[in-house]
C-alpha positions in Angstrom: 215.2 56.9 124.0 215.4 57.5 127.8 218.3 59.9 127.4 216.4 61.9 124.8 213.6 62.5 127.4 216.2 63.9 129.8 217.6 66.2 127.1 214.1 67.4 126.5 213.6 68.1 130.2 216.7 70.3 130.1 219.3 68.1 131.9 222.9 68.9 131.1 224.1 66.6 128.2 227.4 66.1 130.0 225.5 63.8 132.5 224.9 61.3 129.7 228.3 60.5 128.0 227.1 57.2 126.4 224.1 59.0 124.9 226.3 61.8 123.6 228.7 59.3 122.0 225.7 57.7 120.3 224.5 61.1 119.1 227.9 61.8 117.5 227.4 58.6 115.5 223.8 59.4 114.6 224.6 62.9 113.2 226.9 61.2 110.6 223.7 59.5 109.2 223.1 59.8 105.5 222.6 63.3 104.3 219.4 64.6 102.6 220.5 63.9 99.0 221.6 60.4 99.8 218.2 59.6 101.4 216.4 61.1 98.4 218.3 58.9 96.0 217.3 55.7 97.9 214.2 53.6 97.0 213.7 52.2 100.5 212.9 55.5 102.3 209.3 56.2 103.4 207.2 58.7 101.5 206.9 60.8 104.6 210.7 61.3 105.0 211.1 62.0 101.3 208.3 64.6 101.4 209.6 66.2 104.7 213.2 66.5 103.3 212.1 68.2 100.1 209.8 70.5 102.0 212.6 71.5 104.4 215.0 72.0 101.5 212.4 74.3 99.9 212.3 76.4 103.0 216.1 76.6 103.0 216.7 74.7 106.2 220.2 73.4 106.9 221.5 69.9 106.7 221.7 69.9 110.5 218.1 70.9 110.7 217.0 68.0 108.4 219.1 65.5 110.3 217.7 66.8 113.6 214.1 66.3 112.2 214.9 62.8 111.1 216.3 61.9 114.5 213.2 63.3 116.3 211.0 61.3 113.9 212.9 58.2 114.8 212.4 59.0 118.5 208.7 59.7 118.4 208.1 56.4 116.4 209.0 54.6 119.7 205.4 55.0 121.0 204.0 53.9 117.6 206.0 50.7 117.6 205.1 50.2 121.3 201.4 50.6 120.6 201.5 48.2 117.7 203.2 45.6 119.9 200.8 45.9 122.8 197.6 46.2 120.7 198.5 42.9 119.0 199.4 41.3 122.4 196.2 42.4 124.0 194.1 41.1 121.1 195.9 37.7 121.2 195.3 37.5 125.0 191.7 38.5 124.9 189.5 36.3 122.6 186.4 38.5 123.3 188.3 41.6 122.1 189.5 39.8 119.0 186.1 38.5 118.2 184.4 41.9 118.7 187.0 43.7 116.6 186.9 41.2 113.7 183.1 41.4 113.7 183.2 45.2 113.4 185.9 45.1 110.7 184.2 42.5 108.6 181.0 44.4 108.6 182.8 47.7 107.7 184.7 46.0 104.9 181.6 44.4 103.5 179.8 47.8 103.5 182.8 49.6 101.8 183.6 46.8 99.3 183.7 48.0 95.7 184.9 45.3 93.4 187.9 43.6 94.9 188.8 46.4 97.4 187.4 48.5 100.2 188.6 52.1 100.6 188.5 53.8 104.0 189.1 57.5 104.8 190.5 58.6 108.2 187.0 59.6 109.2 185.7 56.1 108.4 188.4 54.6 110.6 187.7 57.0 113.5 184.1 55.9 113.4 185.0 52.3 114.1 184.0 52.2 117.8 185.6 48.9 118.8 188.8 49.5 116.9 189.3 53.0 118.4 188.5 51.6 121.9 191.1 48.9 121.5 193.7 51.4 120.3 192.9 53.9 123.0 192.9 51.2 125.7 196.3 50.0 124.4 197.5 53.7 124.6 196.2 53.9 128.1 197.9 50.8 129.4 201.2 51.0 127.6 202.1 54.6 126.7 204.8 56.4 128.7 205.6 59.8 127.1 206.8 62.6 129.4 205.1 65.8 128.2 207.0 69.0 128.7 205.5 72.4 127.8 206.8 76.0 128.1 204.4 78.5 129.8 203.7 81.3 127.3 202.3 83.8 129.8 201.8 84.2 133.6 198.9 82.0 134.5 197.0 81.4 137.7 196.3 77.7 138.0 193.7 76.4 140.4 193.5 72.8 141.5 190.4 70.8 142.2 191.0 71.4 145.9 190.9 75.2 145.4 194.6 75.8 145.8 196.1 78.5 143.5 199.5 78.4 141.9 201.2 81.1 139.8 202.6 79.5 136.6 205.3 82.0 135.4 206.0 82.8 131.8 209.1 81.0 130.6 208.9 78.2 133.2 208.4 74.6 132.0 205.7 72.2 133.2 206.1 68.4 133.0 203.2 66.0 133.0 203.4 62.2 133.2 200.2 60.9 131.6 200.5 57.4 133.0 199.7 58.9 136.4 196.3 59.8 135.0 195.9 56.6 132.9 196.4 54.4 136.0 194.2 56.4 138.4 191.6 54.1 139.8 189.1 56.9 140.4 189.1 57.7 136.7 189.5 54.2 135.2 187.9 51.2 137.0 190.5 48.4 137.5 193.2 50.5 135.7 195.8 47.7 135.5 193.3 45.6 133.5 193.0 45.8 129.7 189.3 46.3 128.8 188.8 46.5 125.1 185.4 48.2 125.3 186.4 50.8 127.9 186.2 53.7 125.4 183.2 52.4 123.5 179.9 54.4 123.0 181.4 57.7 123.9 182.2 56.7 127.5 182.9 59.7 129.8 185.4 59.7 132.7 185.3 61.7 135.9 187.7 62.8 138.7 186.4 64.4 141.9 182.9 64.5 140.5 184.0 66.5 137.4 184.2 65.2 133.8 187.8 65.0 132.5 188.3 66.8 129.2 191.3 64.8 128.1 191.4 61.5 130.1 193.8 60.0 127.5 197.0 61.8 126.7 199.3 59.2 125.2 201.0 61.7 122.9 199.4 64.9 124.4 195.9 66.1 123.8 196.7 67.9 120.5 199.4 65.7 119.0 198.5 64.8 115.3 200.8 61.8 115.4 198.3 60.1 117.7 196.0 59.6 114.8 198.6 58.1 112.5 199.8 55.8 115.3 
């Protein structure tokens, strides 16, 4: 996982011989047809493979996609672990979440089941606060973006920098997530930190995206 981030940043692959050896093994992973013939493969992987085949993408492209999917799941697994850990260590958080979930299930119950849409889940205030706070405390993705056109960037102190087209910009969100000016007692897990539409500020200005566990636009954040 760590070496993948270095590759993403553009470091020469020759600097990571052990990672390259592992990559040589990974690219021998089952091909598309073998994965499609199995019954223990996720619906997402099956759908993605068929879609890429329909577009005429190569076997290498499909394997590359599957490897990236494996990589990005790292933060999903990490979130699940820390969210559960935080709930077990915080009785008040567990109690508040169970109260909210029980009320929501009772409201949605039809017969022996309750059906929730993504919108319904996103409206559960305590649940989303617990998830977002777990993201804030535990996430560690290094975001790298290519600059699409020359851009003048001004800092909050009024300094100007020219961001040139073709350059790469790297952002490390934990530096924001652990900023004491933005988040009071940033090293503490507070399950209700994001409840009731809480706003966050830096240098007297409201922050548009105070939480960037997967990036501000990443759709995977919702599935995690």
